[in-house]
C-alpha positions as CSV (number, residue, x, y, z in Angstrom):
1,M,0.0,0.0,0.0
2,I,1.3,3.4,-0.9
3,G,1.9,5.8,1.9
4,V,-0.2,9.0,2.1
5,I,2.7,11.4,2.8
6,P,4.7,10.6,-0.5
7,V,1.5,11.1,-2.5
8,I,0.9,14.5,-0.8
9,N,4.5,15.4,-1.5
10,V,4.1,14.6,-5.2
11,L,0.9,16.5,-5.5
12,F,2.4,19.5,-3.8
13,L,5.4,19.4,-6.2
14,V,2.9,19.3,-9.2
15,V,1.0,22.3,-7.9
16,I,4.3,24.2,-7.4
17,F,5.4,23.3,-10.9
18,F,2.1,24.6,-12.5
19,A,2.2,27.7,-10.4
20,M,5.8,28.5,-11.4
21,S,5.2,27.8,-15.1
22,S,2.0,29.8,-15.5
23,R,2.0,33.4,-16.7
24,F,0.7,36.0,-14.3
25,V,-1.7,38.4,-15.8
26,L,-1.4,42.1,-14.9
27,Q,-4.8,43.1,-16.0
28,P,-7.2,40.1,-16.3
29,G,-9.6,40.0,-19.2
30,L,-7.5,41.9,-21.7
31,A,-5.5,40.0,-24.2
32,V,-2.7,42.2,-25.4
33,N,-0.2,40.9,-28.0
34,L,3.0,42.7,-26.7
35,P,6.0,43.4,-28.9
36,G,9.2,41.6,-27.9
37,S,12.4,43.0,-26.3
38,A,15.7,41.5,-25.2
39,F,15.8,44.0,-22.3
40,T,13.7,43.9,-19.1
41,L,13.3,46.1,-16.0
42,E,12.4,45.3,-12.5
43,P,8.7,45.5,-11.6
44,R,7.6,49.0,-10.5
45,P,5.8,49.1,-7.1
46,N,2.5,51.0,-7.2
47,A,2.7,51.6,-10.9
48,Q,-0.5,52.5,-12.8
49,L,-1.4,50.4,-15.8
50,V,-2.7,51.5,-19.2
51,S,-3.6,48.9,-21.8
52,V,-4.2,49.7,-25.4
53,I,-5.9,47.2,-27.6
54,S,-5.5,47.7,-31.4
55,A,-8.9,46.7,-32.6
56,P,-10.1,48.4,-35.8
57,T,-9.7,51.6,-33.7
58,P,-7.3,51.7,-30.7
59,T,-9.1,51.3,-27.3
60,I,-7.5,52.6,-24.1
61,Y,-8.2,51.0,-20.7
62,H,-7.2,52.5,-17.3
63,R,-8.2,51.1,-14.0
64,N,-10.3,48.5,-15.7
65,R,-12.4,51.1,-17.6
66,K,-12.5,52.1,-21.2
67,V,-11.3,55.7,-21.5
68,G,-10.4,58.3,-24.1
69,I,-7.2,60.4,-24.1
70,A,-8.8,63.4,-22.4
71,E,-10.4,61.2,-19.6
72,L,-7.1,59.4,-19.1
73,A,-5.3,62.7,-18.7
74,E,-7.9,63.8,-16.1
75,Q,-7.5,60.5,-14.2
76,L,-3.7,60.8,-14.2
77,R,-4.0,64.4,-13.0
78,H,-6.0,63.4,-10.0
79,S,-3.8,60.3,-9.1
80,A,-1.9,60.2,-5.9
81,K,1.6,61.8,-5.8
82,E,3.2,58.4,-4.8
83,D,1.9,56.6,-7.9
84,R,3.9,58.5,-10.5
85,S,5.0,55.5,-12.6
86,L,2.9,54.4,-15.6
87,I,3.2,51.1,-17.5
88,I,1.8,51.1,-21.0
89,R,0.8,47.7,-22.4
90,A,0.1,48.4,-26.1
91,D,-0.7,45.8,-28.8
92,R,1.9,45.3,-31.5
93,G,-0.6,46.8,-34.0
94,T,-1.3,49.9,-32.0
95,P,-0.5,53.1,-33.9
96,V,2.7,54.8,-32.6
97,E,0.8,58.0,-32.5
98,T,-1.7,56.7,-29.9
99,V,1.2,55.4,-27.7
100,M,3.0,58.7,-28.0
101,Q,-0.2,60.7,-27.0
102,I,-0.4,58.6,-23.8
103,M,3.3,59.0,-23.2
104,N,3.3,62.7,-23.7
105,E,0.3,63.2,-21.4
106,A,1.9,61.1,-18.7
107,L,5.4,62.7,-19.0
108,G,3.9,66.1,-19.0
109,Q,2.3,65.4,-15.6
110,G,5.6,64.1,-14.1
111,F,5.1,60.3,-14.6
112,S,7.9,58.0,-15.4
113,V,6.7,55.8,-18.3
114,V,7.6,52.2,-19.1
115,L,6.5,50.3,-22.2
116,A,5.6,46.7,-21.4
117,T,7.1,44.0,-23.7
118,N,7.4,40.2,-23.9
119,R,10.9,38.9,-23.4
120,E,12.4,37.8,-26.7
121,R,14.0,34.4,-26.8
122,R,17.5,34.3,-28.1
């Protein structure tokens, strides 16, 4: 008869394996096809997240809500002084003009801006 403790150990290792191999989603529900980069930065604590989906027309999401550039600017203006880091997750097909509008608005308000990418495999 198989002992209970070795079976529990194996199940625990399987759970750890799946947890470590899964991808963690920053903003659930939005599938963004990020461009690749060979360079990465450390995660930013308390960073705000803006996602841009390149559907037929680019769609911007901030704090799980669909917003326009003007509304995003207003939300950034009223954000806490501690949260001055912004991560932009833009689809590969997003027009550069849209990303630049978001970046310029954030930089103009004193945010540091980071573009999210997937790590390229070498």
